[in-house]
C-alpha positions as CSV (number, residue, x, y, z in Angstrom):
1,M,-133.8,74.0,-2.8
2,R,-131.0,75.0,-5.0
3,R,-131.4,78.2,-6.9
4,T,-130.0,78.5,-10.3
5,F,-129.4,82.0,-11.8
6,R,-131.7,82.7,-14.8
7,P,-130.6,85.8,-16.9
8,Q,-133.8,87.4,-17.7
9,G,-134.8,91.1,-17.5
10,A,-133.2,91.6,-14.2
11,I,-129.8,91.2,-15.8
12,G,-129.9,94.7,-17.2
13,G,-129.8,96.1,-13.6
14,F,-126.7,94.2,-12.4
15,I,-123.6,96.2,-11.5
16,L,-120.9,94.9,-13.8
17,G,-118.0,96.9,-12.7
18,A,-115.6,96.0,-9.9
19,A,-112.8,97.7,-8.0
20,A,-109.2,96.9,-9.1
21,L,-107.6,95.5,-6.0
22,A,-104.2,94.0,-5.7
23,L,-103.6,90.4,-4.8
24,A,-103.1,89.5,-1.3
25,G,-99.5,88.6,-0.6
26,C,-100.4,85.5,1.2
27,G,-102.4,84.1,-1.8
28,S,-105.6,83.8,0.3
29,A,-107.7,85.5,-2.3
30,P,-107.8,85.7,-6.1
31,P,-107.8,89.1,-7.8
32,A,-110.6,91.5,-7.0
33,D,-112.3,90.1,-10.1
34,I,-110.5,86.9,-11.1
35,T,-111.5,87.4,-14.7
36,L,-110.4,91.1,-14.8
37,A,-106.9,90.6,-13.5
38,P,-104.7,88.5,-15.8
39,Q,-101.8,90.3,-14.3
40,S,-102.3,88.1,-11.1
41,S,-99.6,85.7,-12.4
42,P,-98.0,85.1,-15.8
43,A,-98.8,81.4,-15.5
44,A,-102.5,82.1,-14.6
45,S,-103.6,83.6,-17.9
46,T,-103.5,82.3,-21.4
47,P,-104.5,84.2,-24.5
48,E,-106.8,82.3,-26.8
49,K,-108.8,83.0,-30.0
50,V,-112.3,81.7,-30.7
51,G,-113.1,82.6,-34.2
52,D,-112.8,86.4,-34.4
53,L,-113.2,86.6,-30.6
54,S,-110.2,87.4,-28.3
55,T,-110.3,85.6,-24.9
56,E,-108.1,84.9,-22.1
57,R,-108.1,81.7,-20.0
58,I,-107.8,82.6,-16.2
59,K,-106.9,80.0,-13.7
60,W,-106.5,80.2,-9.9
61,A,-106.8,77.5,-7.1
62,S,-106.2,77.6,-3.4
63,N,-106.9,75.8,-0.1
64,K,-107.9,77.9,2.8
65,P,-104.7,79.8,4.0
66,G,-103.2,78.5,7.1
67,C,-105.2,75.3,7.0
68,E,-103.6,71.8,7.4
69,G,-105.3,68.4,6.8
70,D,-108.8,68.5,5.4
71,C,-109.2,72.0,4.1
72,P,-111.8,74.0,2.2
73,R,-110.8,74.6,-1.4
74,I,-111.7,76.8,-4.4
75,E,-110.7,76.2,-8.0
76,I,-111.4,78.8,-10.7
77,D,-111.1,78.1,-14.5
78,S,-112.7,81.1,-16.1
79,V,-112.6,83.3,-19.1
80,A,-111.9,86.9,-19.7
81,F,-112.8,89.0,-22.8
82,P,-110.0,91.7,-23.3
83,D,-112.1,93.7,-25.8
84,I,-115.4,93.3,-23.8
85,P,-114.8,94.3,-20.2
86,K,-118.5,94.5,-19.5
87,L,-118.9,90.8,-20.4
88,T,-115.8,89.8,-18.3
89,A,-117.4,91.4,-15.3
90,L,-120.7,89.8,-15.9
91,V,-119.1,86.4,-16.1
92,D,-117.4,86.9,-12.8
93,H,-120.6,88.2,-11.2
94,V,-122.9,85.5,-12.4
95,L,-120.5,82.6,-11.4
96,A,-120.5,84.1,-7.8
97,Y,-124.3,84.4,-7.9
98,M,-124.6,80.8,-9.0
99,T,-123.3,79.6,-5.6
100,G,-126.6,80.6,-3.9
101,T,-127.8,77.2,-2.8
102,D,-130.6,78.9,-0.7
103,A,-131.9,82.4,-1.4
104,N,-132.3,82.9,2.4
105,R,-128.7,81.9,3.2
106,R,-126.8,83.4,0.4
107,G,-123.8,85.5,1.6
108,P,-123.1,89.2,0.9
109,Y,-120.8,88.8,-2.2
110,D,-121.1,89.9,-5.9
111,T,-117.8,88.8,-7.3
112,L,-115.6,85.6,-7.1
113,S,-113.1,87.4,-5.0
114,E,-115.8,88.5,-2.4
115,Y,-117.1,84.9,-2.5
116,T,-113.7,83.6,-1.7
117,Q,-113.4,85.7,1.4
118,Y,-117.0,84.7,2.5
119,F,-116.2,81.0,1.8
120,W,-112.9,81.0,3.8
121,S,-114.8,82.4,6.8
122,T,-117.8,80.0,6.7
123,A,-116.7,76.7,5.0
124,R,-116.3,73.4,6.9
125,P,-113.2,71.3,6.5
126,R,-114.2,69.4,3.3
127,D,-116.2,72.0,1.6
128,A,-115.1,72.8,-1.9
129,T,-116.4,75.1,-4.8
130,Y,-115.3,74.7,-8.4
131,F,-116.0,77.5,-11.0
132,K,-115.6,77.0,-14.8
133,A,-116.6,79.4,-17.7
134,G,-115.8,79.3,-21.4
135,V,-117.2,80.1,-24.8
136,K,-119.5,77.5,-26.0
137,D,-119.9,78.9,-29.6
138,T,-119.9,82.1,-31.6
139,V,-122.7,82.6,-34.1
140,G,-122.5,85.9,-36.0
141,D,-123.1,88.7,-33.5
142,V,-123.8,86.3,-30.6
143,V,-121.3,84.8,-28.2
144,S,-122.7,81.9,-26.2
145,I,-121.0,81.3,-22.9
146,E,-121.2,78.3,-20.6
147,L,-120.9,79.0,-16.8
148,H,-120.6,76.0,-14.4
149,T,-120.3,75.7,-10.7
150,E,-120.0,72.6,-8.5
151,Q,-120.1,72.7,-4.8
152,F,-119.2,69.9,-2.3
153,L,-120.4,70.4,1.1
154,T,-119.0,68.4,4.0
155,G,-121.2,65.3,4.7
156,A,-123.1,65.5,1.4
157,A,-123.5,62.4,-0.6
158,H,-122.4,64.3,-3.9
159,G,-121.7,67.6,-5.4
160,I,-124.3,70.3,-6.3
161,P,-123.8,71.3,-10.0
162,A,-125.2,74.2,-11.8
163,T,-124.8,75.4,-15.4
164,Q,-126.0,78.6,-16.9
165,Y,-125.9,79.8,-20.5
166,L,-125.5,83.5,-21.5
167,N,-126.0,84.6,-25.1
168,W,-124.2,87.9,-25.5
169,E,-125.1,90.3,-28.4
170,R,-121.8,92.1,-29.3
171,S,-123.4,94.8,-31.2
172,R,-125.8,95.7,-28.4
173,G,-123.6,94.9,-25.4
174,R,-126.1,92.9,-23.6
175,V,-127.5,89.4,-22.9
176,M,-130.3,88.1,-25.2
177,S,-133.1,86.4,-23.4
178,L,-134.9,83.4,-24.9
179,D,-138.0,85.6,-25.6
180,E,-135.9,88.1,-27.4
181,A,-134.6,85.3,-29.7
182,L,-138.1,84.0,-30.5
183,I,-140.5,85.6,-33.0
184,P,-143.2,87.3,-31.0
185,G,-146.1,85.0,-30.2
186,R,-144.1,81.8,-31.1
187,R,-143.4,80.7,-27.5
188,A,-145.9,77.8,-27.8
189,Q,-144.1,76.5,-30.9
190,Y,-140.8,76.7,-29.1
191,V,-142.2,74.6,-26.3
192,A,-143.5,72.1,-28.8
193,A,-140.1,71.8,-30.4
194,L,-138.5,71.4,-27.1
195,Q,-140.9,68.6,-26.2
196,H,-140.0,66.9,-29.5
197,A,-136.3,67.1,-28.5
198,H,-137.2,65.8,-25.1
199,A,-139.1,62.8,-26.7
200,K,-136.0,62.0,-28.8
201,W,-133.8,62.2,-25.7
202,L,-136.0,59.8,-23.9
203,E,-135.5,57.3,-26.7
204,Q,-131.9,57.2,-25.8
205,N,-132.5,57.1,-22.0
206,P,-132.3,53.5,-20.7
207,D,-134.2,54.4,-17.6
208,A,-137.0,55.9,-19.6
209,R,-137.1,52.9,-22.0
210,R,-137.3,50.4,-19.1
211,D,-140.6,51.8,-17.8
212,P,-141.8,54.8,-19.9
213,A,-145.0,55.4,-17.8
214,A,-143.2,55.4,-14.5
215,Y,-140.4,57.5,-15.7
216,G,-142.8,60.0,-17.2
217,K,-144.7,60.3,-13.9
218,M,-141.4,60.6,-11.9
219,W,-139.6,62.9,-14.3
220,P,-142.1,64.8,-16.5
221,F,-141.1,67.2,-19.2
222,Q,-140.4,70.8,-18.1
223,E,-139.8,74.0,-20.0
224,S,-136.4,75.7,-19.7
225,D,-135.1,79.1,-20.9
226,N,-131.5,78.2,-20.3
227,F,-130.4,78.0,-23.9
228,A,-127.3,78.5,-25.9
229,L,-127.2,79.5,-29.6
230,T,-124.8,77.3,-31.5
231,R,-123.9,76.7,-35.1
232,E,-126.1,73.6,-35.2
233,G,-129.1,75.0,-33.5
234,I,-129.9,75.8,-29.8
235,V,-128.9,73.7,-26.9
236,V,-131.1,73.7,-23.8
237,K,-129.6,72.8,-20.4
238,Y,-131.5,71.4,-17.4
239,D,-130.7,71.3,-13.8
240,A,-129.8,67.9,-12.1
241,Y,-133.0,66.4,-10.6
242,S,-135.2,68.2,-13.0
243,I,-136.1,65.8,-15.8
244,A,-133.9,63.0,-14.7
245,P,-132.3,61.5,-11.6
246,Y,-128.9,62.7,-10.4
247,S,-127.1,59.9,-12.2
248,H,-128.0,61.6,-15.5
249,G,-126.2,64.8,-14.6
250,E,-127.6,68.0,-16.1
251,P,-129.5,66.9,-19.2
252,E,-129.0,68.8,-22.4
253,L,-131.5,68.8,-25.3
254,S,-130.7,70.0,-28.8
255,I,-133.1,71.7,-31.3
256,S,-131.9,71.9,-34.8
257,Y,-132.4,75.0,-37.0
258,A,-134.6,73.0,-39.2
259,D,-137.1,72.7,-36.3
260,L,-136.7,76.4,-35.4
261,R,-137.8,78.0,-38.7
262,G,-140.8,80.0,-38.0
263,I,-139.9,80.1,-34.3
264,L,-136.5,81.7,-34.1
265,K,-136.0,85.2,-35.5
266,P,-134.8,85.0,-39.0
267,E,-131.6,87.0,-38.3
268,L,-130.5,84.2,-35.9
269,L,-131.0,81.4,-38.5
270,P,-128.1,80.3,-40.8
271,Q,-128.0,82.3,-44.0
272,P,-128.2,80.3,-47.2
C-alpha cells in the first residue's frame, strides 16, 4: 500500500536543516539539498516572482552514473524560497519522504540528495523517479505549495503518483493544518461541504453517470485533509485509486469561499 505524507502535527518535529555539501564532480548526485543549492549550475536555477514572494526554480536530472542502455533515472523540478530557507528545506524533505511506497521498506534518507544515493544503489534498470514542486497560490499570509512525485518501477503497469499540499504561514513560519484553518467545532460542516463538492464532481464523471449505484459502492466518498488555500476557495486533492479508478488520476475537489463561510476561520476568507 502506497503511503502518502500527511503534514499534521508531526511536521513540527521534522529536522529542516541540511548540510551544505558540494556537488560530486561526476554529476552522480544533486546538491546536498537540491532546493538549497542554486549555485549547482547557472542553468539549473531561475529566479521567479509569485506576487510578493521571491522563488527560484531548480532543475536537475540524471541517469545512474556509469550506466548504459536501460538506466535508472531521476528528474527534479523543484522550487526554492531565497527569503524562507526553512520552507525551502521542508520542500526538499517532504519530496524525499513522499517516495515511501511502503513504510516498512522506506530507505534511510531525509533529503533528495540522500534519496538519490539510495536510489542509485537499489534501483532496477528501468526504475525512474520524478519530483516536482511549485507554488499553487498565495493568499495573504499563506503560501500554498504543491508537491508531486511519480515513481516508475521496472515491470509495473504504470507509475505511482502522489501529490501533497502544504499551506505555509509566513508570519508564523510553519505549516497550517486543516484543523487550524477551520473554526473550532466545524469539522462536520467542512465534511458536508466536501461531500457537496464531491457530488458535483460526480455529475461530471462519465463513469459515475453510467451507473451511479455501482460507482458509489466501488468508489465511495472519503474525507481528505490534503488541501490548498487558493484565491477562489480551497482545493482538496485525493490519491489515485481513492475515490476513482486510476484512469481518473488524482481527483481534485474545489470548495468555494461562499460554501466555506461559517466553516473556515474569518481571517482566511476574502475581505469585502
